[in-house]
C-alpha positions, 0 to 999 in steps of 0.5 A: 527538544522534540516541541523545539524541533517541530516548531522550527520544521514548521517555520522552515515549511513556512519560509519555503512556501513565501519563497519567490519562484525560481528561488529554487532550482529546477523550479520553473521547468515544464516538468514541475510546472506539468505535474504541480497540481498533482499536490491537490488531492482532487486533481491527483485522484482524477489524473490518476483515474483517467490514466489507470482507466485509459491503461486498463482499456487496453488489452483485456479491456475493462470487463471482469478479470478471471479472478474475481474472487471478491466479488464470488465471496462478497456474493456469499455474504450477501446470501448468508454463507461463508463459502463460494456460491458460484464456484469460477471457472479457474480456481487458482489459489482458492481453498477446497475444504470439506467439498466447499471453496473458500478463500484464505485471505482475509475478507474486508474487500468482499465486504467493501465491494458488497454494495457494488455486487448487491447492485450490479451482481457478481459480474461487476468489474473488478478492473473497474473498481480497483481502477477506482480504488488505486486512483483514491490512493493517490489522492491519499497519498497527496492528503497524507504529505499535506497533513505531513506539512501542516503538522509539522511532521514533514513539511514540503513545498507542494512542488515536492509533494507533487513530485512524491504523489506522481512517483507513486501513481506513475512510478511505482508497482501502483502503476501496474496493480490499480488497471488490472483488477484481480484478487491478489491487486485488489487486496493489495491495494485495499490494504494500502489504502486502509494504511493511508487513511489510518496515517491521515486520520492520526495526523489530521484528526485531534482527540478520541476521534482521531484515535478511534479512526486511526484504529478503525482503519488499521483494523480493516488494513488487518481484515485485508492483509495481517501484516499490515497490523504492525503499521500501527507501531509508528502510528502508536508512537506518533499519537502518544508522543504528540498527546504526552503532555496530556494527563495520563487518564486522558491518555489511557482513554485515547489509547483504548478508543483507538485499540478498540476497533482493532480488537473487535476486528481481530475477534471478528477475523477469529470467528469467521477462521473458527466458522470455516476451519475450526480454528481461529487462527487457520487461513486454510493455506494447507488446502489452497490450490497453489501453483505447481511451482510452489508445491514442492518447497511448501511441503517441505518448508511450509508457507514461511520460512528463513528458506524463502528470505534470500530469494526474496531480498534478491528479487525485492531490493536487488534485481533489475527487470530491464536486464533481464528482458529475454525471461519473462519469468525473471521479470515477473519475480518483481525487481529492486525497490529502490532501483525502480522507484528511485525518489524512494531513495529519500527513505534510507537517506532520512534514516541516516540524516535523522538517526537521532529521532525517535520518530524515524526509528519507529518508521524504520522499525515498522518497515523491518516488521511489516517486511518480516512475514514478506521476507519470509513468505513462499514466492515474491508475488509472482506474475508482476512488475516491480516488488508488489508485496512492498506496497505494504511498506509504502505509508512508512517508507514515504513518510521517511521520503518526505523527512529525507527529500525536504532539502534535496535539489528539485532538479535531482528529485525530478530526474529520479521522478523520470527514471521511476516513470520511464521503468514503470512505462516500459513495464506497461509495455512488457505486461501488455505485450504477454496479453495480462 
């Protein structure tokens, strides 16, 4: 049944690609002609890079942000230590323990930027390399959608893929995070990029290499943001379902190749925490220099508690910042994902329309599991525009959206794209007006 459905999807995709221009409503619009090249990864990445660097050049410019903590951690690693060698002037959110300064965030982004720090010193601009990283993830989005099409999992015409790429690049919280630098935003983009690579490897690379690369990318994601480990649920389901007809021994061997890098990275994280705080599970949250507004709740409820869930649900799925423009603090709390990027409404539609497809439920369950620590976390990710923490869910949401919008009218999709981009264009203006 699964095989026949995939074959049917592949045939439908082939028919769509062979359809003459003008057969789908809205195909000849100027907007679609403008964004159509974004379906190609290289074009998507280049366009996003130019846009993010132009955006970053306004306001503070391309110089280093006030919170380049991964630069400082990379510098520490290069000098053979785990605590910061160069304490920053502003130590917000840093961990002060036993007279030393640490980061509570996992260290993979610092490992990633260590070559830049080795070449250019700790003063290298995190604004520039975060913008480059953001553009790279846009190219990855185009590559992921292409892999979904070629594999038959979610066949989409190039025009529809271009709409989704444009919505992510210019109509989502990525437009806020990528040009800003800062430890919080850089970490989110690294984690998001790793989950994209894991999905592309699972879809596009066959054999043991595919499992190993998927596991390696997933492990790096967990070494950036621990909750991203749950992204492995749908990837594991997809890989095992795809290869189910192989002999059991081969399946077990491939699973071992996928699990090995994840296990190795988790062991390294445990060692890292033990070397700093004497406990493999200790991140240092109790000693971090949190904002004054969080201290009372932290003392009473800790970092994760059901007490925070109603606030997080409201500011991540319900609130609409354009209705709260007079209160910048309310706007900075986030915003409802599906109102701010309505193209993603294709995801809940896919859950309903394809509710008998186990892959859809694996994707939906992945979203829920990744969201659990986000929903229980103290704080929504203040000083932002849009629900930035929900970027952690974006890969399974994108796959669901690709499944959901396959037969939506192109003019409707274009209208949703325009709403998404205008919403975040206003957010950029608001962000700059505050001097951020």
